[in-house]
FISE-605465 format. One record per atom (N, C-alpha, C): x, y, z; atom name; residue in three letters; chain. Coordinates in steps of 0.1 Angstrom, whole numbers, plus 2048, in hexadecimal, padded with zeros to 3 digits. Example, Ala and Ser with C-alpha at 12.3 -4.5 7.8 and 13.67 -1.06 7.14 Angstrom:
% FISE-605465
884 7C7 84E N ALA A .
87B 7D3 84E CA ALA A .
884 7DF 84E C ALA A .
880 7EA 847 N SER A .
889 7F5 847 CA SER A .
881 800 84F C SER A .
% end
This chain:
% FISE-605465
2A7 430 C97 N MET A .
2A7 43A C8B CA MET A .
2B4 43B C87 C MET A .
2B7 43A C7C N ALA A .
2C5 43E C77 CA ALA A .
2C9 44C C78 C ALA A .
2D6 44D C7A N LYS A .
2DC 45C C7C CA LYS A .
2D7 463 C6F C LYS A .
2D3 470 C71 N GLY A .
2CF 478 C66 CA GLY A .
2C1 476 C5E C GLY A .
2BB 46B C65 N GLY A .
2B1 467 C5A CA GLY A .
2A4 470 C5F C GLY A .
299 46E C55 N ALA A .
28C 476 C56 CA ALA A .
285 46F C62 C ALA A .
286 462 C64 N GLY A .
27E 45E C70 CA GLY A .
26F 45D C6E C GLY A .
26A 455 C77 N ASP A .
25B 456 C78 CA ASP A .
254 463 C79 C ASP A .
259 46D C81 N VAL A .
253 479 C82 CA VAL A .
252 47F C74 C VAL A .
25C 481 C6F N ASN A .
25D 488 C62 CA ASN A .
253 481 C59 C ASN A .
254 473 C5A N GLY A .
24B 46B C51 CA GLY A .
23D 46F C52 C GLY A .
237 470 C5E N ASP A .
22B 476 C61 CA ASP A .
227 483 C5D C ASP A .
232 48C C5C N ARG A .
230 49A C59 CA ARG A .
22E 49A C49 C ARG A .
236 490 C42 N LEU A .
235 490 C34 CA LEU A .
227 48B C2E C LEU A .
21F 486 C37 N THR A .
213 47F C32 CA THR A .
20A 487 C2B C THR A .
20B 497 C32 N ALA A .
201 4A1 C2D CA ALA A .
206 4A6 C1D C ALA A .
211 4A3 C1A N VAL A .
216 4A7 C0D CA VAL A .
217 49D C04 C VAL A .
21E 491 C07 N LEU A .
222 487 BFE CA LEU A .
216 47D BFC C LEU A .
210 47C BF0 N ARG A .
206 474 BEE CA ARG A .
208 46D BDE C ARG A .
200 463 BDA N PRO A .
201 45C BCE CA PRO A .
1FF 466 BC3 C PRO A .
209 465 BB8 N VAL A .
208 470 BAF CA VAL A .
1FF 469 BA2 C VAL A .
1FA 470 B99 N ARG A .
1F4 46A B8E CA ARG A .
1FC 467 B83 C ARG A .
1F9 45C B7C N ALA A .
204 455 B76 CA ALA A .
207 45E B68 C ALA A .
1FF 466 B64 N GLY A .
202 471 B59 CA GLY A .
20D 479 B5C C GLY A .
20E 47F B67 N ASN A .
217 489 B6B CA ASN A .
220 484 B77 C ASN A .
224 479 B77 N GLY A .
22B 472 B83 CA GLY A .
238 479 B87 C GLY A .
240 47D B7C N PHE A .
24C 485 B80 CA PHE A .
24A 492 B85 C PHE A .
242 49B B7E N GLU A .
23F 4A6 B81 CA GLU A .
237 4A9 B90 C GLU A .
22D 4A0 B92 N GLU A .
226 4A1 B9D CA GLU A .
22F 49C BA9 C GLU A .
238 494 BA7 N ALA A .
240 48D BB1 CA ALA A .
24B 498 BB5 C ALA A .
250 4A0 BAA N LEU A .
259 4AC BAD CA LEU A .
251 4B6 BB6 C LEU A .
247 4B9 BB2 N GLU A .
23D 4C5 BB9 CA GLU A .
23C 4BF BC7 C GLU A .
239 4B4 BCA N GLN A .
236 4AF BD8 CA GLN A .
243 4B1 BDF C GLN A .
24F 4AB BDA N VAL A .
25C 4AC BE2 CA VAL A .
260 4BA BE3 C VAL A .
25C 4C2 BDA N LEU A .
261 4D1 BDD CA LEU A .
259 4D7 BE8 C LEU A .
24C 4D3 BE9 N GLN A .
243 4D8 BF4 CA GLN A .
24A 4D4 C01 C GLN A .
24E 4C7 C02 N VAL A .
254 4C2 C0F CA VAL A .
261 4CD C12 C VAL A .
268 4CE C08 N LEU A .
273 4D7 C0A CA LEU A .
270 4E5 C0F C LEU A .
267 4EC C06 N ARG A .
263 4FA C0B CA ARG A .
25C 4FC C17 C ARG A .
255 4F1 C1C N LEU A .
24E 4F0 C28 CA LEU A .
256 4ED C34 C LEU A .
264 4EA C31 N GLY A .
26C 4E6 C3B CA GLY A .
26A 4D8 C43 C GLY A .
262 4D0 C3C N LEU A .
25D 4C4 C43 CA LEU A .
268 4BB C46 C LEU A .
275 4BC C3F N VAL A .
280 4B6 C43 CA VAL A .
28B 4C1 C44 C VAL A .
291 4C3 C4E N PRO A .
299 4CF C51 CA PRO A .
2A5 4D0 C49 C PRO A .
2AC 4DA C48 N ALA A .
2B9 4DB C40 CA ALA A .
2C2 4D1 C48 C ALA A .
2CA 4CB C41 N GLY A .
2D3 4BF C47 CA GLY A .
2CA 4B2 C4A C GLY A .
2BD 4B3 C48 N GLY A .
2B4 4A5 C4B CA GLY A .
2B5 49E C3F C GLY A .
2B2 491 C40 N ARG A .
2B2 486 C36 CA ARG A .
2A4 484 C30 C ARG A .
2A1 483 C25 N LEU A .
293 481 C20 CA LEU A .
291 472 C22 C LEU A .
286 46E C23 N PRO A .
283 45F C23 CA PRO A .
28C 457 C18 C PRO A .
28D 44B C1B N ALA A .
294 442 C12 CA ALA A .
28E 441 C05 C ALA A .
294 43E BF8 N GLU A .
28E 441 BEC CA GLU A .
283 436 BEB C GLU A .
283 429 BF3 N ARG A .
279 41F BF0 CA ARG A .
26B 426 BF8 C ARG A .
26E 42B C04 N ASP A .
262 432 C0A CA ASP A .
25C 43F C02 C ASP A .
265 447 BFB N LEU A .
25F 450 BF4 CA LEU A .
258 44D BE7 C LEU A .
25F 443 BE2 N ALA A .
257 43D BD5 CA ALA A .
24B 438 BD8 C ALA A .
24A 430 BE4 N GLU A .
23E 42A BE8 CA GLU A .
234 434 BEB C GLU A .
235 43F BF1 N ARG A .
22C 44A BF5 CA ARG A .
227 450 BE9 C ARG A .
232 453 BDF N LEU A .
22C 45A BD3 CA LEU A .
225 450 BC8 C LEU A .
228 443 BCB N ARG A .
224 439 BC1 CA ARG A .
22A 43B BB4 C ARG A .
238 43E BB3 N ILE A .
23F 43D BA7 CA ILE A .
24B 434 BA9 C ILE A .
252 431 B9D N SER A .
25C 42A B9C CA SER A .
268 430 BA3 C SER A .
273 429 BA6 N ARG A .
27E 42F BAC CA ARG A .
287 436 BA3 C ARG A .
285 430 B95 N VAL A .
28D 438 B8B CA VAL A .
287 446 B89 C VAL A .
27A 448 B89 N THR A .
273 454 B89 CA THR A .
277 45E B95 C THR A .
278 458 BA1 N LEU A .
27B 45F BAD CA LEU A .
289 463 BAB C LEU A .
291 45B BA5 N ARG A .
2A1 460 BA5 CA ARG A .
2A2 46B B9B C ARG A .
29A 46B B91 N GLU A .
29A 478 B88 CA GLU A .
295 484 B90 C GLU A .
28A 483 B99 N VAL A .
287 48E BA2 CA VAL A .
292 493 BA9 C VAL A .
298 488 BB2 N LEU A .
2A4 48D BBA CA LEU A .
2AE 493 BB2 C LEU A .
2B0 48F BA6 N LYS A .
2BC 494 B9D CA LYS A .
2BA 4A3 B9C C LYS A .
2AD 4A5 B97 N VAL A .
2A9 4B5 B96 CA VAL A .
2AB 4BD BA1 C VAL A .
2A6 4B8 BAD N LEU A .
2AA 4BE BBA CA LEU A .
2B8 4C2 BBD C LEU A .
2C0 4B6 BB9 N GLN A .
2CD 4B8 BBE CA GLN A .
2D3 4C2 BB5 C GLN A .
2D0 4C2 BA9 N ASP A .
2D5 4CB B9F CA ASP A .
2D2 4DA BA2 C ASP A .
2C7 4DD BA8 N GLN A .
2C3 4E8 BAE CA GLN A .
2C9 4ED BBB C GLN A .
2D1 4E3 BC2 N GLY A .
2D8 4E7 BCD CA GLY A .
2CE 4E5 BDA C GLY A .
2C3 4DE BD8 N LEU A .
2BA 4DE BE4 CA LEU A .
2BE 4D0 BEB C LEU A .
2C2 4C6 BE6 N VAL A .
2C4 4BA BED CA VAL A .
2D3 4B6 BE8 C VAL A .
2D9 4AC BF1 N GLU A .
2E4 4A5 BEC CA GLU A .
2E4 498 BF0 C GLU A .
2EB 490 BE8 N SER A .
2ED 482 BEA CA SER A .
2F9 47E BF2 C SER A .
2F8 476 BFE N ARG A .
304 472 C03 CA ARG A .
302 462 C04 C ARG A .
30F 45B C04 N ARG A .
311 44D C03 CA ARG A .
315 448 C11 C ARG A .
314 43B C13 N GLY A .
31A 437 C1F CA GLY A .
30F 432 C27 C GLY A .
313 42D C34 N ARG A .
30B 427 C3D CA ARG A .
2FF 42F C41 C ARG A .
303 43D C44 N TYR A .
2F7 448 C46 CA TYR A .
2F4 451 C3A C TYR A .
2F5 44B C2E N GLY A .
2F3 451 C23 CA GLY A .
2E4 453 C20 C GLY A .
2E0 45B C13 N GLY A .
2D2 45E C10 CA GLY A .
2D4 469 C09 C GLY A .
2C7 471 C08 N THR A .
2C6 47E C02 CA THR A .
2C2 487 C0C C THR A .
2CB 491 C0E N PHE A .
2C9 49B C19 CA PHE A .
2C6 4A9 C13 C PHE A .
2BE 4B0 C1C N VAL A .
2BA 4BE C18 CA VAL A .
2C5 4C7 C19 C VAL A .
2C7 4CF C10 N CYS A .
2D3 4D9 C10 CA CYS A .
2CE 4E6 C19 C CYS A .
2D6 4EC C1F N ARG A .
2D2 4FA C25 CA ARG A .
2D1 504 C1B C ARG A .
2C6 50C C1C N ARG A .
2C4 517 C13 CA ARG A .
2C9 524 C18 C ARG A .
2CB 52F C11 N PRO A .
2CD 53C C16 CA PRO A .
2C1 541 C1E C PRO A .
2C4 547 C2A N GLU A .
2BA 54C C32 CA GLU A .
2B1 557 C2B C GLU A .
2B6 55F C23 N ASN A .
2AE 569 C1D CA ASN A .
2B4 56C C0F C ASN A .
2AB 565 C04 N PRO A .
2B2 565 BF6 CA PRO A .
2B1 576 BF1 C PRO A .
2AB 57D BF9 N GLY A .
2AC 58B BF4 CA GLY A .
2A2 58F BEB C GLY A .
2A1 59C BE8 N GLY A .
297 5A4 BDF CA GLY A .
295 59F BD2 C GLY A .
2A1 59B BCB N ASP A .
29F 597 BBE CA ASP A .
297 589 BBD C ASP A .
29A 582 BC6 N GLU A .
293 574 BC8 CA GLU A .
284 574 BCD C GLU A .
281 57F BD4 N LEU A .
273 583 BD7 CA LEU A .
26B 586 BCD C LEU A .
272 58F BC5 N ARG A .
26B 596 BB8 CA ARG A .
268 58A BAF C ARG A .
271 580 BAE N ARG A .
270 576 BA6 CA ARG A .
263 56C BAA C ARG A .
263 56A BB7 N ARG A .
258 562 BBB CA ARG A .
24B 567 BBB C ARG A .
24C 575 BBD N VAL A .
23D 57C BBF CA VAL A .
238 57D BAD C VAL A .
241 57F BA4 N ALA A .
23F 57F B96 CA ALA A .
236 571 B91 C ALA A .
23B 568 B99 N SER A .
235 559 B94 CA SER A .
22A 553 B9B C SER A .
223 55D BA5 N LEU A .
21A 558 BB0 CA LEU A .
210 562 BB0 C LEU A .
202 562 BB0 N ASP A .
1F7 56A BB4 CA ASP A .
1F7 56B BC3 C ASP A .
200 574 BC7 N VAL A .
201 576 BD7 CA VAL A .
1F4 578 BDF C VAL A .
1ED 580 BDA N GLU A .
1DF 584 BE1 CA GLU A .
1D6 577 BE1 C GLU A .
1D6 570 BD5 N ASP A .
1CD 563 BD5 CA ASP A .
1D1 55A BDE C ASP A .
1E0 557 BDE N ALA A .
1E6 54D BE8 CA ALA A .
1E4 550 BF7 C ALA A .
1E5 55E BF9 N LEU A .
1E0 562 C07 CA LEU A .
1D3 561 C0C C LEU A .
1CB 563 C02 N ARG A .
1BC 563 C05 CA ARG A .
1B8 553 C08 C ARG A .
1BD 54A BFD N PHE A .
1BC 53C BFF CA PHE A .
1C0 537 C0C C PHE A .
1CC 53B C10 N ARG A .
1D3 537 C1C CA ARG A .
1C9 53B C28 C ARG A .
1C3 546 C29 N GLU A .
1BB 549 C33 CA GLU A .
1AF 542 C35 C GLU A .
1A9 53E C28 N VAL A .
19D 537 C27 CA VAL A .
1A1 529 C2E C VAL A .
1AA 524 C2A N LEU A .
1AD 515 C2F CA LEU A .
1B1 516 C3C C LEU A .
1B9 51F C42 N GLU A .
1BE 521 C4F CA GLU A .
1B2 525 C59 C GLU A .
1A9 52C C55 N VAL A .
19D 530 C5E CA VAL A .
193 524 C5E C VAL A .
192 51D C52 N GLY A .
189 512 C52 CA GLY A .
18E 506 C5B C GLY A .
19D 503 C59 N ALA A .
1A2 4F8 C61 CA ALA A .
1A1 4FA C70 C ALA A .
1A4 509 C75 N ALA A .
1A1 50B C82 CA ALA A .
194 508 C88 C ALA A .
18A 50D C81 N GLY A .
17D 50B C82 CA GLY A .
17A 4FC C86 C GLY A .
17B 4F5 C7B N LEU A .
179 4E7 C79 CA LEU A .
17E 4DF C86 C LEU A .
18D 4E2 C89 N CYS A .
193 4DB C93 CA CYS A .
18B 4DF CA2 C CYS A .
188 4EA CA4 N ALA A .
181 4EF CAF CA ALA A .
173 4E8 CB0 C ALA A .
16B 4EA CA6 N ASP A .
15D 4E4 CA4 CA ASP A .
15F 4D4 CA6 C ASP A .
167 4CE CA0 N ARG A .
167 4BE CA2 CA ARG A .
16D 4BA CAF C ARG A .
176 4C2 CB6 N GLY A .
17C 4BF CC3 CA GLY A .
186 4B6 CBF C GLY A .
191 4B8 CC6 N LEU A .
19D 4B0 CC5 CA LEU A .
19F 4A5 CD0 C LEU A .
1A1 49A CCC N ASP A .
1A4 48F CD7 CA ASP A .
1B0 490 CDE C ASP A .
1B3 489 CE8 N GLY A .
1C0 48B CEE CA GLY A .
1CC 48B CE6 C GLY A .
1CE 482 CE0 N PRO A .
1DC 483 CD5 CA PRO A .
1DB 48D CCD C PRO A .
1CF 491 CC7 N GLY A .
1D1 49D CBF CA GLY A .
1D3 4AB CC5 C GLY A .
1CE 4AB CD2 N ALA A .
1D2 4B8 CD8 CA ALA A .
1E0 4B8 CDE C ALA A .
1E5 4AB CDF N ASP A .
1F3 4A9 CE3 CA ASP A .
1FC 4AF CD7 C ASP A .
1F8 4AA CCB N ARG A .
200 4AD CC0 CA ARG A .
200 4BD CBF C ARG A .
1F4 4C3 CBF N LEU A .
1F3 4D2 CBE CA LEU A .
1FB 4D9 CC6 C LEU A .
1FB 4D4 CD5 N ARG A .
204 4DB CDD CA ARG A .
211 4D9 CDC C ARG A .
217 4CD CD8 N ALA A .
224 4C9 CD5 CA ALA A .
22B 4D3 CC9 C ALA A .
221 4D4 CBE N ALA A .
225 4DE CB4 CA ALA A .
227 4EC CB9 C ALA A .
21D 4F1 CC0 N LEU A .
21E 4FE CC7 CA LEU A .
22B 4FF CCF C LEU A .
22C 4F6 CD6 N ALA A .
239 4F7 CE0 CA ALA A .
246 4F8 CD7 C ALA A .
246 4EF CCC N ALA A .
253 4F0 CC3 CA ALA A .
254 4FD CBD C ALA A .
24A 505 CBA N THR A .
24D 512 CB7 CA THR A .
251 51C CC1 C THR A .
24E 519 CCD N HIS A .
253 521 CD8 CA HIS A .
262 51D CD9 C HIS A .
266 511 CD8 N ASP A .
274 50C CDC CA ASP A .
27C 510 CCF C ASP A .
277 511 CC2 N ALA A .
280 511 CB7 CA ALA A .
289 51F CB9 C ALA A .
296 51D CB4 N PRO A .
29F 527 CB2 CA PRO A .
29A 52F CA6 C PRO A .
29F 53C CA5 N LEU A .
299 547 C9B CA LEU A .
29A 540 C8D C LEU A .
2A6 53A C89 N ALA A .
2A8 535 C7C CA ALA A .
2A0 527 C7A C ALA A .
29B 522 C83 N ASP A .
291 518 C7F CA ASP A .
281 51A C82 C ASP A .
27E 528 C86 N TYR A .
272 52C C8A CA TYR A .
267 529 C7E C TYR A .
26A 52B C72 N ARG A .
261 52B C68 CA ARG A .
25D 51B C65 C ARG A .
267 514 C66 N ARG A .
262 507 C65 CA ARG A .
259 501 C70 C ARG A .
25C 505 C7D N ALA A .
254 501 C87 CA ALA A .
246 506 C85 C ALA A .
246 513 C81 N ASP A .
239 51A C7F CA ASP A .
230 512 C73 C ASP A .
237 50F C69 N THR A .
232 507 C5F CA THR A .
22C 4FB C63 C THR A .
234 4F3 C6D N LEU A .
22F 4E5 C72 CA LEU A .
223 4E6 C7A C LEU A .
221 4F2 C82 N LEU A .
216 4F4 C8A CA LEU A .
208 4F5 C83 C LEU A .
20A 500 C79 N HIS A .
1FF 501 C6E CA HIS A .
1FB 4F4 C66 C HIS A .
205 4EC C62 N LEU A .
203 4E0 C5C CA LEU A .
1FC 4D5 C66 C LEU A .
201 4D6 C72 N THR A .
1FA 4CD C7B CA THR A .
1EC 4CF C7D C THR A .
1E8 4DD C7F N LEU A .
1DA 4E1 C81 CA LEU A .
1D2 4DD C75 C LEU A .
1D6 4DF C68 N ALA A .
1D0 4DA C5B CA ALA A .
1CE 4CE C5C C ALA A .
1D8 4C5 C60 N GLY A .
1D8 4B6 C60 CA GLY A .
1CC 4B2 C6A C GLY A .
1CA 4B9 C74 N LEU A .
1C0 4B4 C7E CA LEU A .
1B2 4B9 C7C C LEU A .
1B0 4BF C70 N ALA A .
1A2 4C4 C6B CA ALA A .
19A 4B7 C66 C ALA A .
1A1 4AD C64 N GLY A .
198 4A2 C61 CA GLY A .
197 4A1 C52 C GLY A .
19D 4AA C4A N SER A .
199 4AC C3B CA SER A .
1A6 4A9 C34 C SER A .
1AB 49E C2E N PRO A .
1B7 49C C27 CA PRO A .
1B9 4A7 C1B C PRO A .
1AD 4AA C14 N ARG A .
1AD 4B3 C09 CA ARG A .
1B2 4C0 C0E C ARG A .
1AC 4C6 C18 N LEU A .
1AF 4D3 C21 CA LEU A .
1BE 4D2 C23 C LEU A .
1C3 4C7 C29 N SER A .
1D0 4C7 C2D CA SER A .
1D9 4C7 C20 C SER A .
1D6 4C0 C15 N ALA A .
1DF 4C1 C0A CA ALA A .
1E0 4CE C03 C ALA A .
1D4 4D6 C02 N GLN A .
1D3 4E3 BFD CA GLN A .
1DA 4ED C04 C GLN A .
1D9 4EA C13 N TYR A .
1E0 4F5 C1C CA TYR A .
1F1 4F3 C1A C TYR A .
1F4 4E6 C18 N ALA A .
201 4E2 C17 CA ALA A .
208 4EC C0A C ALA A .
1FE 4E8 C00 N ALA A .
204 4F0 BF3 CA ALA A .
205 4FE BF5 C ALA A .
1FB 505 BFA N VAL A .
1FA 515 BFA CA VAL A .
205 51A C05 C VAL A .
206 512 C10 N ARG A .
212 515 C1A CA ARG A .
21E 516 C14 C ARG A .
221 50B C0B N ALA A .
22E 50B C03 CA ALA A .
22F 519 BFB C ALA A .
224 51D BF6 N GLU A .
226 528 BEC CA GLU A .
22A 535 BF7 C GLU A .
221 536 C02 N VAL A .
223 540 C0A CA VAL A .
232 540 C11 C VAL A .
236 534 C15 N ASN A .
244 533 C1A CA ASN A .
250 538 C0E C ASN A .
24B 535 C05 N GLY A .
257 53B BF8 CA GLY A .
256 548 BFB C GLY A .
24C 552 BFE N LEU A .
24E 560 C00 CA LEU A .
252 562 C0D C LEU A .
250 55C C18 N LEU A .
253 55E C24 CA LEU A .
264 55C C25 C LEU A .
269 553 C1E N ASP A .
277 550 C1F CA ASP A .
280 55B C19 C ASP A .
278 565 C12 N CYS A .
280 571 C0C CA CYS A .
27F 57D C14 C CYS A .
279 57D C20 N ILE A .
278 588 C28 CA ILE A .
27F 585 C37 C ILE A .
282 591 C3D N PRO A .
289 58F C49 CA PRO A .
280 589 C56 C PRO A .
287 580 C5E N LEU A .
27D 57E C6A CA LEU A .
27E 58A C74 C LEU A .
272 58E C77 N LEU A .
271 598 C81 CA LEU A .
26C 594 C8F C LEU A .
276 597 C99 N VAL A .
273 591 CA6 CA VAL A .
266 596 CAD C VAL A .
261 5A3 CA9 N ARG A .
257 5A7 CAF CA ARG A .
249 59F CA8 C ARG A .
24A 59D C9B N ASN A .
240 596 C94 CA ASN A .
23D 588 C9A C ASN A .
24B 582 C9C N LEU A .
249 573 CA2 CA LEU A .
243 572 CB1 C LEU A .
246 57D CB6 N GLU A .
240 57C CC5 CA GLU A .
231 57E CC4 C GLU A .
22D 585 CBA N HIS A .
21E 587 CB9 CA HIS A .
219 57C CB4 C HIS A .
21E 575 CAA N SER A .
21A 568 CA3 CA SER A .
219 55E CAE C SER A .
222 55D CB8 N GLN A .
223 554 CC2 CA GLN A .
216 555 CCB C GLN A .
213 562 CCF N GLN A .
209 564 CD6 CA GLN A .
1FA 560 CCF C GLN A .
1F9 562 CC2 N GLN A .
1EF 55D CBB CA GLN A .
1EE 54D CBA C GLN A .
1FA 548 CB8 N HIS A .
1FB 53B CB7 CA HIS A .
1F4 533 CC5 C HIS A .
1F9 53B CCF N THR A .
1F5 534 CDD CA THR A .
1E5 535 CDF C THR A .
1E1 542 CDB N ALA A .
1D2 543 CDD CA ALA A .
1CA 53A CD3 C ALA A .
1D1 538 CC7 N LEU A .
1C8 52F CBE CA LEU A .
1C9 520 CC4 C LEU A .
1D4 51B CC8 N VAL A .
1D3 50E CCD CA VAL A .
1CA 50D CD9 C VAL A .
1CA 516 CE2 N GLU A .
1C2 517 CED CA GLU A .
1B3 516 CE8 C GLU A .
1AE 51F CDE N ALA A .
1A2 51F CDA CA ALA A .
19E 511 CD3 C ALA A .
1A7 50D CCA N VAL A .
1A3 4FE CC4 CA VAL A .
1A0 4F3 CCF C VAL A .
1AA 4F3 CD8 N ILE A .
1AA 4E9 CE2 CA ILE A .
19E 4EA CEC C ILE A .
19A 4F6 CED N GLU A .
18E 4F9 CF5 CA GLU A .
180 4F9 CED C GLU A .
182 4F5 CE1 N GLY A .
175 4F3 CD9 CA GLY A .
16E 501 CD4 C GLY A .
175 50E CD7 N ASP A .
16F 51A CD3 CA ASP A .
172 51C CC5 C ASP A .
168 517 CBC N ALA A .
16B 51A CAC CA ALA A .
16B 528 CA9 C ALA A .
163 530 CAF N GLU A .
163 53F CAB CA GLU A .
170 544 CAE C GLU A .
173 542 CBB N ALA A .
182 549 CBE CA ALA A .
18C 543 CB7 C ALA A .
18C 537 CB2 N ALA A .
197 531 CAC CA ALA A .
197 537 C9E C ALA A .
18B 539 C96 N ARG A .
18A 53F C8A CA ARG A .
191 54E C8A C ARG A .
18C 554 C93 N GLU A .
18F 564 C95 CA GLU A .
19F 565 C97 C GLU A .
1A5 55D CA0 N VAL A .
1B3 55E CA2 CA VAL A .
1BA 55A C97 C VAL A .
1B5 551 C8E N MET A .
1BE 54C C82 CA MET A .
1BC 556 C77 C MET A .
1B0 55B C78 N ARG A .
1AF 567 C6C CA ARG A .
1B8 572 C70 C ARG A .
1B9 576 C7D N GLU A .
1C2 581 C80 CA GLU A .
1D1 57D C7C C GLU A .
1D3 571 C7F N HIS A .
1E0 56C C7C CA HIS A .
1E5 56B C6E C HIS A .
1DB 568 C67 N CYS A .
1DD 568 C57 CA CYS A .
1DE 576 C51 C CYS A .
1D6 57F C58 N SER A .
1D8 58D C53 CA SER A .
1E4 593 C56 C SER A .
1EB 58F C61 N GLY A .
1F6 596 C66 CA GLY A .
201 591 C5C C GLY A .
202 583 C59 N THR A .
20C 57E C50 CA THR A .
20A 586 C42 C THR A .
1FE 588 C3C N ALA A .
1FB 58D C31 CA ALA A .
200 59D C31 C ALA A .
1FD 5A4 C3A N ALA A .
202 5B1 C3E CA ALA A .
211 5B2 C3B C ALA A .
218 5AA C43 N LEU A .
226 5A9 C42 CA LEU A .
22C 5A7 C34 C LEU A .
226 59E C2E N LEU A .
22B 59A C21 CA LEU A .
227 5A6 C17 C LEU A .
21C 5AD C18 N ARG A .
217 5B7 C10 CA ARG A .
221 5C3 C12 C ARG A .
225 5C4 C1E N GLY A .
231 5D0 C22 CA GLY A .
23C 5CE C19 C GLY A .
242 5C2 C1A N PHE A .
24E 5BE C13 CA PHE A .
24E 5BF C04 C PHE A .
242 5BB BFF N LEU A .
23E 5B9 BF1 CA LEU A .
23C 5C7 BEA C LEU A .
238 5D1 BF2 N SER A .
233 5DE BEC CA SER A .
23F 5E7 BEA C SER A .
% end
């Protein structure tokens, strides 16, 4: 793998978000999907997006259209282009806390309660589906690895690891449509979470819930998995409401 590249692991993570766009709105839909990749932290700050040829093939757009998308992102300070042997398009580091003005702007453009309710419906459903279907060995290993990454993540990278755990669970539910819808609503929720501080006590509680959730899913206890996930989503919603009120 080339130094700084997205690599096969990131490529697999991007599958839940990047999909062929409709011809009528190729540029707009491609921009939306790449923005989701950035907001979800699927490629970390300093990491490289897939090569232009790969991205264009995934989105089923021309490389000319893709370059227009990347130009918009570069103008917004979200990515930067580098030349040379290890060149490519790299994700820029964002401020850790955009602050109250940014939070108010994002809240004004989003029906927060609807987003939180929809997120809970999708998350609880995905947890129950995974537990009911039962995970095979590789599926269980993927879920355990995603959980371990949240435990090992430094504070600055925690939300990215948390997002990847939830995306992994959604992906294992066996419904590409559910996975795509979850990625979209999670990107909206992350836009709000990025505006509030990381609270150590909240993260410790979340980790306890994550562990209980993964255990319930792997053991096939759908009722417990749904209940843990419902509580987990309620906690996030309460935290956001506290900062938004």
